Each structure stands twice: as structure tokens, then as C-alpha cells.
PDB file of N, CA, C and O in Angstrom:
ATOM      1  N   UNK A   1      92.831 216.705  37.329  1.00  0.00           N
ATOM      2  CA  UNK A   1      93.263 215.998  36.156  1.00  0.00           C
ATOM      3  C   UNK A   1      94.643 215.382  36.338  1.00  0.00           C
ATOM      4  O   UNK A   1      94.901 214.280  35.854  1.00  0.00           O
ATOM      5  N   UNK A   2      95.525 216.082  37.028  1.00  0.00           N
ATOM      6  CA  UNK A   2      96.856 215.519  37.272  1.00  0.00           C
ATOM      7  C   UNK A   2      96.769 214.270  38.128  1.00  0.00           C
ATOM      8  O   UNK A   2      97.499 213.305  37.901  1.00  0.00           O
ATOM      9  N   UNK A   3      95.874 214.283  39.118  1.00  0.00           N
ATOM     10  CA  UNK A   3      95.724 213.110  39.976  1.00  0.00           C
ATOM     11  C   UNK A   3      95.226 211.912  39.173  1.00  0.00           C
ATOM     12  O   UNK A   3      95.679 210.788  39.389  1.00  0.00           O
ATOM     13  N   UNK A   4      94.293 212.148  38.243  1.00  0.00           N
ATOM     14  CA  UNK A   4      93.784 211.069  37.400  1.00  0.00           C
ATOM     15  C   UNK A   4      94.880 210.524  36.495  1.00  0.00           C
ATOM     16  O   UNK A   4      94.990 209.313  36.306  1.00  0.00           O
ATOM     17  N   UNK A   5      95.694 211.420  35.935  1.00  0.00           N
ATOM     18  CA  UNK A   5      96.796 210.988  35.071  1.00  0.00           C
ATOM     19  C   UNK A   5      97.807 210.170  35.867  1.00  0.00           C
ATOM     20  O   UNK A   5      98.246 209.111  35.418  1.00  0.00           O
ATOM     21  N   UNK A   6      98.175 210.664  37.048  1.00  0.00           N
ATOM     22  CA  UNK A   6      99.123 209.932  37.884  1.00  0.00           C
ATOM     23  C   UNK A   6      98.575 208.573  38.293  1.00  0.00           C
ATOM     24  O   UNK A   6      99.310 207.586  38.323  1.00  0.00           O
ATOM     25  N   UNK A   7      97.285 208.520  38.606  1.00  0.00           N
ATOM     26  CA  UNK A   7      96.652 207.241  38.964  1.00  0.00           C
ATOM     27  C   UNK A   7      96.715 206.278  37.791  1.00  0.00           C
ATOM     28  O   UNK A   7      97.023 205.100  37.972  1.00  0.00           O
ATOM     29  N   UNK A   8      96.425 206.771  36.579  1.00  0.00           N
ATOM     30  CA  UNK A   8      96.466 205.928  35.389  1.00  0.00           C
ATOM     31  C   UNK A   8      97.879 205.407  35.143  1.00  0.00           C
ATOM     32  O   UNK A   8      98.059 204.243  34.783  1.00  0.00           O
ATOM     33  N   UNK A   9      98.882 206.265  35.336  1.00  0.00           N
ATOM     34  CA  UNK A   9     100.263 205.891  35.040  1.00  0.00           C
ATOM     35  C   UNK A   9     100.887 204.990  36.100  1.00  0.00           C
ATOM     36  O   UNK A   9     101.749 204.173  35.778  1.00  0.00           O
ATOM     37  N   UNK A  10     100.471 205.122  37.346  1.00  0.00           N
ATOM     38  CA  UNK A  10     101.141 204.384  38.417  1.00  0.00           C
ATOM     39  C   UNK A  10     100.296 203.285  39.054  1.00  0.00           C
ATOM     40  O   UNK A  10     100.840 202.402  39.718  1.00  0.00           O
ATOM     41  N   UNK A  11      98.991 203.320  38.868  1.00  0.00           N
ATOM     42  CA  UNK A  11      98.125 202.318  39.471  1.00  0.00           C
ATOM     43  C   UNK A  11      98.457 200.936  38.922  1.00  0.00           C
ATOM     44  O   UNK A  11      98.611 200.753  37.714  1.00  0.00           O
ATOM     45  N   UNK A  12      98.563 199.989  39.807  1.00  0.00           N
ATOM     46  CA  UNK A  12      98.799 198.617  39.385  1.00  0.00           C
ATOM     47  C   UNK A  12     100.254 198.247  39.168  1.00  0.00           C
ATOM     48  O   UNK A  12     100.551 197.093  38.861  1.00  0.00           O
ATOM     49  N   UNK A  13     101.175 199.201  39.321  1.00  0.00           N
ATOM     50  CA  UNK A  13     102.596 198.872  39.169  1.00  0.00           C
ATOM     51  C   UNK A  13     103.031 197.979  40.319  1.00  0.00           C
ATOM     52  O   UNK A  13     102.721 198.245  41.481  1.00  0.00           O
ATOM     53  N   UNK A  14     103.753 196.916  39.983  1.00  0.00           N
ATOM     54  CA  UNK A  14     104.257 195.982  40.991  1.00  0.00           C
ATOM     55  C   UNK A  14     105.760 195.863  40.856  1.00  0.00           C
ATOM     56  O   UNK A  14     106.283 195.863  39.742  1.00  0.00           O
ATOM     57  N   UNK A  15     106.461 195.761  41.973  1.00  0.00           N
ATOM     58  CA  UNK A  15     107.911 195.581  41.889  1.00  0.00           C
ATOM     59  C   UNK A  15     108.258 194.206  41.342  1.00  0.00           C
ATOM     60  O   UNK A  15     107.614 193.207  41.663  1.00  0.00           O
ATOM     61  N   UNK A  16     109.290 194.177  40.509  1.00  0.00           N
ATOM     62  CA  UNK A  16     109.751 192.926  39.919  1.00  0.00           C
ATOM     63  C   UNK A  16     111.260 193.009  39.743  1.00  0.00           C
ATOM     64  O   UNK A  16     111.786 194.023  39.284  1.00  0.00           O
ATOM     65  N   UNK A  17     111.942 191.955  40.105  1.00  0.00           N
ATOM     66  CA  UNK A  17     113.385 191.875  39.896  1.00  0.00           C
ATOM     67  C   UNK A  17     113.675 191.001  38.696  1.00  0.00           C
ATOM     68  O   UNK A  17     113.073 189.941  38.527  1.00  0.00           O
ATOM     69  N   UNK A  18     114.605 191.450  37.860  1.00  0.00           N
ATOM     70  CA  UNK A  18     115.042 190.652  36.728  1.00  0.00           C
ATOM     71  C   UNK A  18     115.632 189.355  37.261  1.00  0.00           C
ATOM     72  O   UNK A  18     116.450 189.372  38.181  1.00  0.00           O
ATOM     73  N   UNK A  19     115.229 188.258  36.699  1.00  0.00           N
ATOM     74  CA  UNK A  19     115.714 186.951  37.166  1.00  0.00           C
ATOM     75  C   UNK A  19     117.133 186.669  36.713  1.00  0.00           C
ATOM     76  O   UNK A  19     117.745 185.698  37.160  1.00  0.00           O
ATOM     77  N   UNK A  20     117.666 187.506  35.831  1.00  0.00           N
ATOM     78  CA  UNK A  20     119.033 187.335  35.368  1.00  0.00           C
ATOM     79  C   UNK A  20     120.024 188.140  36.209  1.00  0.00           C
ATOM     80  O   UNK A  20     121.025 187.603  36.684  1.00  0.00           O
ATOM     81  N   UNK A  21     119.737 189.430  36.390  1.00  0.00           N
ATOM     82  CA  UNK A  21     120.713 190.286  37.071  1.00  0.00           C
ATOM     83  C   UNK A  21     120.220 190.887  38.376  1.00  0.00           C
ATOM     84  O   UNK A  21     121.012 191.443  39.137  1.00  0.00           O
ATOM     85  N   UNK A  22     118.915 190.785  38.649  1.00  0.00           N
ATOM     86  CA  UNK A  22     118.367 191.312  39.895  1.00  0.00           C
ATOM     87  C   UNK A  22     117.954 192.771  39.850  1.00  0.00           C
ATOM     88  O   UNK A  22     117.467 193.298  40.851  1.00  0.00           O
ATOM     89  N   UNK A  23     118.134 193.442  38.711  1.00  0.00           N
ATOM     90  CA  UNK A  23     117.701 194.828  38.599  1.00  0.00           C
ATOM     91  C   UNK A  23     116.213 194.897  38.887  1.00  0.00           C
ATOM     92  O   UNK A  23     115.435 194.094  38.371  1.00  0.00           O
ATOM     93  N   UNK A  24     115.817 195.863  39.715  1.00  0.00           N
ATOM     94  CA  UNK A  24     114.425 195.969  40.148  1.00  0.00           C
ATOM     95  C   UNK A  24     113.718 197.088  39.384  1.00  0.00           C
ATOM     96  O   UNK A  24     114.242 198.194  39.248  1.00  0.00           O
ATOM     97  N   UNK A  25     112.517 196.778  38.889  1.00  0.00           N
ATOM     98  CA  UNK A  25     111.680 197.745  38.175  1.00  0.00           C
ATOM     99  C   UNK A  25     110.259 197.635  38.710  1.00  0.00           C
ATOM    100  O   UNK A  25     109.940 196.729  39.480  1.00  0.00           O
ATOM    101  N   UNK A  26     109.416 198.562  38.295  1.00  0.00           N
ATOM    102  CA  UNK A  26     107.988 198.480  38.560  1.00  0.00           C
ATOM    103  C   UNK A  26     107.310 198.104  37.248  1.00  0.00           C
ATOM    104  O   UNK A  26     107.632 198.661  36.199  1.00  0.00           O
ATOM    105  N   UNK A  27     106.372 197.159  37.304  1.00  0.00           N
ATOM    106  CA  UNK A  27     105.766 196.609  36.092  1.00  0.00           C
ATOM    107  C   UNK A  27     104.251 196.581  36.230  1.00  0.00           C
ATOM    108  O   UNK A  27     103.703 196.363  37.310  1.00  0.00           O
ATOM    109  N   UNK A  28     103.597 196.807  35.098  1.00  0.00           N
ATOM    110  CA  UNK A  28     102.142 196.696  35.024  1.00  0.00           C
ATOM    111  C   UNK A  28     101.781 196.069  33.687  1.00  0.00           C
ATOM    112  O   UNK A  28     102.181 196.568  32.635  1.00  0.00           O
ATOM    113  N   UNK A  29     101.030 194.983  33.726  1.00  0.00           N
ATOM    114  CA  UNK A  29     100.534 194.364  32.497  1.00  0.00           C
ATOM    115  C   UNK A  29      99.163 194.955  32.221  1.00  0.00           C
ATOM    116  O   UNK A  29      98.199 194.670  32.932  1.00  0.00           O
ATOM    117  N   UNK A  30      99.079 195.784  31.179  1.00  0.00           N
ATOM    118  CA  UNK A  30      97.806 196.382  30.800  1.00  0.00           C
ATOM    119  C   UNK A  30      96.978 195.436  29.942  1.00  0.00           C
ATOM    120  O   UNK A  30      95.748 195.474  29.970  1.00  0.00           O
ATOM    121  N   UNK A  31      97.658 194.590  29.184  1.00  0.00           N
ATOM    122  CA  UNK A  31      97.019 193.584  28.336  1.00  0.00           C
ATOM    123  C   UNK A  31      98.116 192.587  27.975  1.00  0.00           C
ATOM    124  O   UNK A  31      99.280 192.814  28.305  1.00  0.00           O
ATOM    125  N   UNK A  32      97.769 191.490  27.307  1.00  0.00           N
ATOM    126  CA  UNK A  32      98.833 190.550  26.918  1.00  0.00           C
ATOM    127  C   UNK A  32      99.907 191.196  26.030  1.00  0.00           C
ATOM    128  O   UNK A  32     101.064 190.776  26.050  1.00  0.00           O
ATOM    129  N   UNK A  33      99.526 192.204  25.263  1.00  0.00           N
ATOM    130  CA  UNK A  33     100.477 192.850  24.357  1.00  0.00           C
ATOM    131  C   UNK A  33     101.145 194.088  24.949  1.00  0.00           C
ATOM    132  O   UNK A  33     102.204 194.495  24.470  1.00  0.00           O
ATOM    133  N   UNK A  34     100.557 194.690  25.970  1.00  0.00           N
ATOM    134  CA  UNK A  34     101.058 195.963  26.480  1.00  0.00           C
ATOM    135  C   UNK A  34     101.555 195.846  27.912  1.00  0.00           C
ATOM    136  O   UNK A  34     100.821 195.427  28.807  1.00  0.00           O
ATOM    137  N   UNK A  35     102.801 196.218  28.111  1.00  0.00           N
ATOM    138  CA  UNK A  35     103.424 196.195  29.428  1.00  0.00           C
ATOM    139  C   UNK A  35     104.021 197.558  29.720  1.00  0.00           C
ATOM    140  O   UNK A  35     104.718 198.130  28.882  1.00  0.00           O
ATOM    141  N   UNK A  36     103.749 198.078  30.905  1.00  0.00           N
ATOM    142  CA  UNK A  36     104.374 199.322  31.355  1.00  0.00           C
ATOM    143  C   UNK A  36     105.519 198.967  32.288  1.00  0.00           C
ATOM    144  O   UNK A  36     105.358 198.172  33.214  1.00  0.00           O
ATOM    145  N   UNK A  37     106.678 199.566  32.033  1.00  0.00           N
ATOM    146  CA  UNK A  37     107.852 199.347  32.870  1.00  0.00           C
ATOM    147  C   UNK A  37     108.350 200.694  33.354  1.00  0.00           C
ATOM    148  O   UNK A  37     108.586 201.599  32.554  1.00  0.00           O
ATOM    149  N   UNK A  38     108.510 200.826  34.653  1.00  0.00           N
ATOM    150  CA  UNK A  38     109.068 202.046  35.223  1.00  0.00           C
ATOM    151  C   UNK A  38     110.366 201.662  35.931  1.00  0.00           C
ATOM    152  O   UNK A  38     110.367 200.893  36.893  1.00  0.00           O
ATOM    153  N   UNK A  39     111.458 202.212  35.435  1.00  0.00           N
ATOM    154  CA  UNK A  39     112.753 201.943  36.053  1.00  0.00           C
ATOM    155  C   UNK A  39     112.865 202.764  37.326  1.00  0.00           C
ATOM    156  O   UNK A  39     112.516 203.944  37.346  1.00  0.00           O
ATOM    157  N   UNK A  40     113.351 202.137  38.385  1.00  0.00           N
ATOM    158  CA  UNK A  40     113.530 202.833  39.656  1.00  0.00           C
ATOM    159  C   UNK A  40     114.981 203.277  39.830  1.00  0.00           C
ATOM    160  O   UNK A  40     115.322 203.958  40.797  1.00  0.00           O
ATOM    161  N   UNK A  41     115.822 202.886  38.888  1.00  0.00           N
ATOM    162  CA  UNK A  41     117.238 203.264  38.863  1.00  0.00           C
ATOM    163  C   UNK A  41     117.575 203.664  37.432  1.00  0.00           C
ATOM    164  O   UNK A  41     116.726 203.567  36.546  1.00  0.00           O
ATOM    165  N   UNK A  42     118.776 204.102  37.204  1.00  0.00           N
ATOM    166  CA  UNK A  42     119.214 204.430  35.852  1.00  0.00           C
ATOM    167  C   UNK A  42     119.413 203.128  35.079  1.00  0.00           C
ATOM    168  O   UNK A  42     120.314 202.346  35.382  1.00  0.00           O
ATOM    169  N   UNK A  43     118.572 202.910  34.089  1.00  0.00           N
ATOM    170  CA  UNK A  43     118.593 201.653  33.341  1.00  0.00           C
ATOM    171  C   UNK A  43     119.941 201.381  32.693  1.00  0.00           C
ATOM    172  O   UNK A  43     120.396 200.237  32.657  1.00  0.00           O
ATOM    173  N   UNK A  44     120.577 202.418  32.186  1.00  0.00           N
ATOM    174  CA  UNK A  44     121.833 202.236  31.447  1.00  0.00           C
ATOM    175  C   UNK A  44     123.007 201.899  32.353  1.00  0.00           C
ATOM    176  O   UNK A  44     124.074 201.531  31.862  1.00  0.00           O
ATOM    177  N   UNK A  45     122.835 202.016  33.649  1.00  0.00           N
ATOM    178  CA  UNK A  45     123.927 201.617  34.552  1.00  0.00           C
ATOM    179  C   UNK A  45     123.544 200.445  35.442  1.00  0.00           C
ATOM    180  O   UNK A  45     124.424 199.702  35.875  1.00  0.00           O
ATOM    181  N   UNK A  46     122.260 200.255  35.730  1.00  0.00           N
ATOM    182  CA  UNK A  46     121.873 199.170  36.633  1.00  0.00           C
ATOM    183  C   UNK A  46     121.649 197.842  35.924  1.00  0.00           C
ATOM    184  O   UNK A  46     121.776 196.785  36.542  1.00  0.00           O
ATOM    185  N   UNK A  47     121.321 197.880  34.648  1.00  0.00           N
ATOM    186  CA  UNK A  47     121.124 196.653  33.880  1.00  0.00           C
ATOM    187  C   UNK A  47     122.400 196.371  33.090  1.00  0.00           C
ATOM    188  O   UNK A  47     122.799 197.197  32.270  1.00  0.00           O
ATOM    189  N   UNK A  48     123.048 195.238  33.311  1.00  0.00           N
ATOM    190  CA  UNK A  48     124.299 194.946  32.597  1.00  0.00           C
ATOM    191  C   UNK A  48     124.152 194.927  31.073  1.00  0.00           C
ATOM    192  O   UNK A  48     125.060 195.357  30.361  1.00  0.00           O
ATOM    193  N   UNK A  49     123.023 194.434  30.569  1.00  0.00           N
ATOM    194  CA  UNK A  49     122.812 194.372  29.120  1.00  0.00           C
ATOM    195  C   UNK A  49     122.703 195.782  28.545  1.00  0.00           C
ATOM    196  O   UNK A  49     123.341 196.097  27.541  1.00  0.00           O
ATOM    197  N   UNK A  50     121.900 196.625  29.179  1.00  0.00           N
ATOM    198  CA  UNK A  50     121.741 197.988  28.693  1.00  0.00           C
ATOM    199  C   UNK A  50     123.008 198.809  28.914  1.00  0.00           C
ATOM    200  O   UNK A  50     123.328 199.683  28.108  1.00  0.00           O
ATOM    201  N   UNK A  51     123.732 198.533  29.999  1.00  0.00           N
ATOM    202  CA  UNK A  51     124.996 199.236  30.248  1.00  0.00           C
ATOM    203  C   UNK A  51     125.997 198.931  29.143  1.00  0.00           C
ATOM    204  O   UNK A  51     126.729 199.819  28.706  1.00  0.00           O
ATOM    205  N   UNK A  52     126.035 197.684  28.691  1.00  0.00           N
ATOM    206  CA  UNK A  52     126.946 197.304  27.609  1.00  0.00           C
ATOM    207  C   UNK A  52     126.577 198.027  26.312  1.00  0.00           C
ATOM    208  O   UNK A  52     127.449 198.502  25.585  1.00  0.00           O
ATOM    209  N   UNK A  53     125.288 198.103  26.034  1.00  0.00           N
ATOM    210  CA  UNK A  53     124.846 198.811  24.824  1.00  0.00           C
ATOM    211  C   UNK A  53     125.158 200.301  24.905  1.00  0.00           C
ATOM    212  O   UNK A  53     125.582 200.904  23.918  1.00  0.00           O
ATOM    213  N   UNK A  54     124.950 200.894  26.075  1.00  0.00           N
ATOM    214  CA  UNK A  54     125.242 202.317  26.249  1.00  0.00           C
ATOM    215  C   UNK A  54     126.736 202.575  26.109  1.00  0.00           C
ATOM    216  O   UNK A  54     127.144 203.587  25.539  1.00  0.00           O
ATOM    217  N   UNK A  55     127.552 201.659  26.630  1.00  0.00           N
ATOM    218  CA  UNK A  55     129.008 201.802  26.504  1.00  0.00           C
ATOM    219  C   UNK A  55     129.445 201.701  25.051  1.00  0.00           C
ATOM    220  O   UNK A  55     130.496 202.219  24.674  1.00  0.00           O
ATOM    221  N   UNK A  56     128.634 201.031  24.236  1.00  0.00           N
ATOM    222  CA  UNK A  56     128.930 200.900  22.817  1.00  0.00           C
ATOM    223  C   UNK A  56     128.533 202.133  22.014  1.00  0.00           C
ATOM    224  O   UNK A  56     128.668 202.148  20.791  1.00  0.00           O
ATOM    225  N   UNK A  57     128.049 203.157  22.692  1.00  0.00           N
ATOM    226  CA  UNK A  57     127.742 204.403  22.020  1.00  0.00           C
ATOM    227  C   UNK A  57     126.270 204.661  21.758  1.00  0.00           C
ATOM    228  O   UNK A  57     125.928 205.683  21.164  1.00  0.00           O
ATOM    229  N   UNK A  58     125.385 203.759  22.186  1.00  0.00           N
ATOM    230  CA  UNK A  58     123.959 203.981  21.988  1.00  0.00           C
ATOM    231  C   UNK A  58     123.455 204.886  23.113  1.00  0.00           C
ATOM    232  O   UNK A  58     123.680 204.601  24.289  1.00  0.00           O
ATOM    233  N   UNK A  59     122.774 205.974  22.754  1.00  0.00           N
ATOM    234  CA  UNK A  59     122.244 206.895  23.762  1.00  0.00           C
ATOM    235  C   UNK A  59     121.215 206.166  24.619  1.00  0.00           C
ATOM    236  O   UNK A  59     120.366 205.462  24.073  1.00  0.00           O
ATOM    237  N   UNK A  60     121.260 206.311  25.949  1.00  0.00           N
ATOM    238  CA  UNK A  60     120.345 205.580  26.829  1.00  0.00           C
ATOM    239  C   UNK A  60     118.866 205.762  26.484  1.00  0.00           C
ATOM    240  O   UNK A  60     118.077 204.835  26.667  1.00  0.00           O
ATOM    241  N   UNK A  61     118.482 206.931  25.993  1.00  0.00           N
ATOM    242  CA  UNK A  61     117.075 207.165  25.643  1.00  0.00           C
ATOM    243  C   UNK A  61     116.631 206.304  24.455  1.00  0.00           C
ATOM    244  O   UNK A  61     115.435 206.092  24.253  1.00  0.00           O
ATOM    245  N   UNK A  62     117.582 205.818  23.682  1.00  0.00           N
ATOM    246  CA  UNK A  62     117.252 205.008  22.510  1.00  0.00           C
ATOM    247  C   UNK A  62     117.320 203.509  22.782  1.00  0.00           C
ATOM    248  O   UNK A  62     117.047 202.702  21.894  1.00  0.00           O
ATOM    249  N   UNK A  63     117.679 203.140  23.990  1.00  0.00           N
ATOM    250  CA  UNK A  63     117.802 201.726  24.327  1.00  0.00           C
ATOM    251  C   UNK A  63     116.431 201.086  24.482  1.00  0.00           C
ATOM    252  O   UNK A  63     115.546 201.642  25.132  1.00  0.00           O
ATOM    253  N   UNK A  64     116.265 199.930  23.891  1.00  0.00           N
ATOM    254  CA  UNK A  64     115.047 199.164  24.055  1.00  0.00           C
ATOM    255  C   UNK A  64     115.149 198.410  25.382  1.00  0.00           C
ATOM    256  O   UNK A  64     116.207 198.394  26.011  1.00  0.00           O
ATOM    257  N   UNK A  65     114.065 197.798  25.794  1.00  0.00           N
ATOM    258  CA  UNK A  65     114.080 197.028  27.030  1.00  0.00           C
ATOM    259  C   UNK A  65     114.974 195.800  26.888  1.00  0.00           C
ATOM    260  O   UNK A  65     115.032 195.186  25.823  1.00  0.00           O
ATOM    261  N   UNK A  66     115.648 195.457  27.935  1.00  0.00           N
ATOM    262  CA  UNK A  66     116.513 194.283  27.973  1.00  0.00           C
ATOM    263  C   UNK A  66     115.680 193.016  27.751  1.00  0.00           C
ATOM    264  O   UNK A  66     114.622 192.843  28.356  1.00  0.00           O
ATOM    265  N   UNK A  67     116.165 192.148  26.888  1.00  0.00           N
ATOM    266  CA  UNK A  67     115.461 190.904  26.599  1.00  0.00           C
ATOM    267  C   UNK A  67     115.343 190.024  27.841  1.00  0.00           C
ATOM    268  O   UNK A  67     114.344 189.328  28.025  1.00  0.00           O
ATOM    269  N   UNK A  68     116.358 190.060  28.682  1.00  0.00           N
ATOM    270  CA  UNK A  68     116.319 189.238  29.907  1.00  0.00           C
ATOM    271  C   UNK A  68     115.229 189.733  30.856  1.00  0.00           C
ATOM    272  O   UNK A  68     114.533 188.938  31.489  1.00  0.00           O
ATOM    273  N   UNK A  69     115.091 191.060  30.946  1.00  0.00           N
ATOM    274  CA  UNK A  69     114.019 191.624  31.765  1.00  0.00           C
ATOM    275  C   UNK A  69     112.666 191.275  31.162  1.00  0.00           C
ATOM    276  O   UNK A  69     111.737 190.922  31.888  1.00  0.00           O
ATOM    277  N   UNK A  70     112.547 191.370  29.845  1.00  0.00           N
ATOM    278  CA  UNK A  70     111.295 191.008  29.172  1.00  0.00           C
ATOM    279  C   UNK A  70     110.922 189.560  29.464  1.00  0.00           C
ATOM    280  O   UNK A  70     109.752 189.252  29.691  1.00  0.00           O
ATOM    281  N   UNK A  71     111.910 188.675  29.458  1.00  0.00           N
ATOM    282  CA  UNK A  71     111.656 187.269  29.778  1.00  0.00           C
ATOM    283  C   UNK A  71     111.191 187.111  31.219  1.00  0.00           C
ATOM    284  O   UNK A  71     110.298 186.311  31.496  1.00  0.00           O
ATOM    285  N   UNK A  72     111.785 187.864  32.136  1.00  0.00           N
ATOM    286  CA  UNK A  72     111.377 187.808  33.540  1.00  0.00           C
ATOM    287  C   UNK A  72     109.931 188.269  33.696  1.00  0.00           C
ATOM    288  O   UNK A  72     109.166 187.680  34.459  1.00  0.00           O
ATOM    289  N   UNK A  73     109.564 189.313  32.977  1.00  0.00           N
ATOM    290  CA  UNK A  73     108.197 189.824  33.034  1.00  0.00           C
ATOM    291  C   UNK A  73     107.227 188.796  32.451  1.00  0.00           C
ATOM    292  O   UNK A  73     106.165 188.549  33.021  1.00  0.00           O
ATOM    293  N   UNK A  74     107.591 188.203  31.321  1.00  0.00           N
ATOM    294  CA  UNK A  74     106.736 187.195  30.691  1.00  0.00           C
ATOM    295  C   UNK A  74     106.540 185.995  31.612  1.00  0.00           C
ATOM    296  O   UNK A  74     105.433 185.468  31.716  1.00  0.00           O
ATOM    297  N   UNK A  75     107.607 185.561  32.280  1.00  0.00           N
ATOM    298  CA  UNK A  75     107.506 184.433  33.205  1.00  0.00           C
ATOM    299  C   UNK A  75     106.601 184.779  34.381  1.00  0.00           C
ATOM    300  O   UNK A  75     105.784 183.959  34.800  1.00  0.00           O
ATOM    301  N   UNK A  76     106.743 185.990  34.916  1.00  0.00           N
ATOM    302  CA  UNK A  76     105.902 186.417  36.033  1.00  0.00           C
ATOM    303  C   UNK A  76     104.438 186.478  35.605  1.00  0.00           C
ATOM    304  O   UNK A  76     103.550 186.120  36.379  1.00  0.00           O
ATOM    305  N   UNK A  77     104.184 186.928  34.384  1.00  0.00           N
ATOM    306  CA  UNK A  77     102.814 186.977  33.876  1.00  0.00           C
ATOM    307  C   UNK A  77     102.246 185.571  33.714  1.00  0.00           C
ATOM    308  O   UNK A  77     101.093 185.323  34.067  1.00  0.00           O
ATOM    309  N   UNK A  78     103.043 184.654  33.185  1.00  0.00           N
ATOM    310  CA  UNK A  78     102.595 183.259  33.010  1.00  0.00           C
ATOM    311  C   UNK A  78     102.301 182.590  34.348  1.00  0.00           C
ATOM    312  O   UNK A  78     101.419 181.737  34.454  1.00  0.00           O
ATOM    313  N   UNK A  79     103.048 182.990  35.355  1.00  0.00           N
ATOM    314  CA  UNK A  79     102.840 182.432  36.694  1.00  0.00           C
ATOM    315  C   UNK A  79     101.634 183.058  37.396  1.00  0.00           C
ATOM    316  O   UNK A  79     101.269 182.653  38.499  1.00  0.00           O
ATOM    317  N   UNK A  80     101.016 184.057  36.740  1.00  0.00           N
ATOM    318  CA  UNK A  80      99.853 184.714  37.328  1.00  0.00           C
ATOM    319  C   UNK A  80     100.196 185.844  38.274  1.00  0.00           C
ATOM    320  O   UNK A  80      99.318 186.408  38.927  1.00  0.00           O
ATOM    321  N   UNK A  81     101.465 186.173  38.346  1.00  0.00           N
ATOM    322  CA  UNK A  81     101.890 187.215  39.267  1.00  0.00           C
ATOM    323  C   UNK A  81     101.510 188.593  38.757  1.00  0.00           C
ATOM    324  O   UNK A  81     101.240 189.496  39.549  1.00  0.00           O
ATOM    325  N   UNK A  82     101.488 188.760  37.456  1.00  0.00           N
ATOM    326  CA  UNK A  82     101.039 190.012  36.833  1.00  0.00           C
ATOM    327  C   UNK A  82      99.762 189.702  36.078  1.00  0.00           C
ATOM    328  O   UNK A  82      99.697 188.701  35.364  1.00  0.00           O
ATOM    329  N   UNK A  83      98.770 190.521  36.217  1.00  0.00           N
ATOM    330  CA  UNK A  83      97.518 190.278  35.511  1.00  0.00           C
ATOM    331  C   UNK A  83      97.298 191.335  34.445  1.00  0.00           C
ATOM    332  O   UNK A  83      97.863 192.426  34.524  1.00  0.00           O
ATOM    333  N   UNK A  84      96.494 191.025  33.464  1.00  0.00           N
ATOM    334  CA  UNK A  84      96.206 191.941  32.373  1.00  0.00           C
ATOM    335  C   UNK A  84      95.278 193.070  32.737  1.00  0.00           C
ATOM    336  O   UNK A  84      95.042 193.954  31.914  1.00  0.00           O
ATOM    337  N   UNK A  85      94.736 193.076  33.959  1.00  0.00           N
ATOM    338  CA  UNK A  85      93.797 194.129  34.327  1.00  0.00           C
ATOM    339  C   UNK A  85      94.456 195.268  35.070  1.00  0.00           C
ATOM    340  O   UNK A  85      93.774 196.159  35.577  1.00  0.00           O
ATOM    341  N   UNK A  86      95.836 195.247  35.142  1.00  0.00           N
ATOM    342  CA  UNK A  86      96.536 196.334  35.798  1.00  0.00           C
ATOM    343  C   UNK A  86      96.432 196.173  37.248  1.00  0.00           C
ATOM    344  O   UNK A  86      96.960 196.992  38.000  1.00  0.00           O
TER     345      UNK A  86
END
């Protein structure tokens, strides 16, 4: 069961760099509305936008995804680089 869970969580993840700052994450488009993002570094220090928010007193666990990263993911999906089938 653990192997099936790990396969579900990690299968289809592709490396992607933010086109704004270069921060690298793993991404999977499960559907047009659902995207899985796995940070390979500490998000609150590697992403300048999230680092600024964390420095402002927001706990890193409460930080939403960076809009610039979201735009990079959307552009990659539009280019066909990420597919909705994982």
C-alpha cells in the first residue's frame, strides 16, 4: 500500500524552473484545475516572493504558492510541456 501511495504522489512529477527567479520544483498537472507542486528546496528561502512574505511574519506553512511560479506552470501547461494525465 505504501508503494501505491508513493506512486500516486510522485508519478508524473516533472522538474520545472520558475521563469522569474529560477527556483526549481517538481510539478504534475492532474487536471486543468489541479496541480501538484513538490518543492525540492525550502520554499520560504529559495523563492524570493515567498521569502519576502515569510520575512513579514507569515509562517512558511501558511504561504500560498508564488504567483510567478503559478504563471510559469500555466505557461508550461499551455505549451504542452505538462499534460493533464499526470
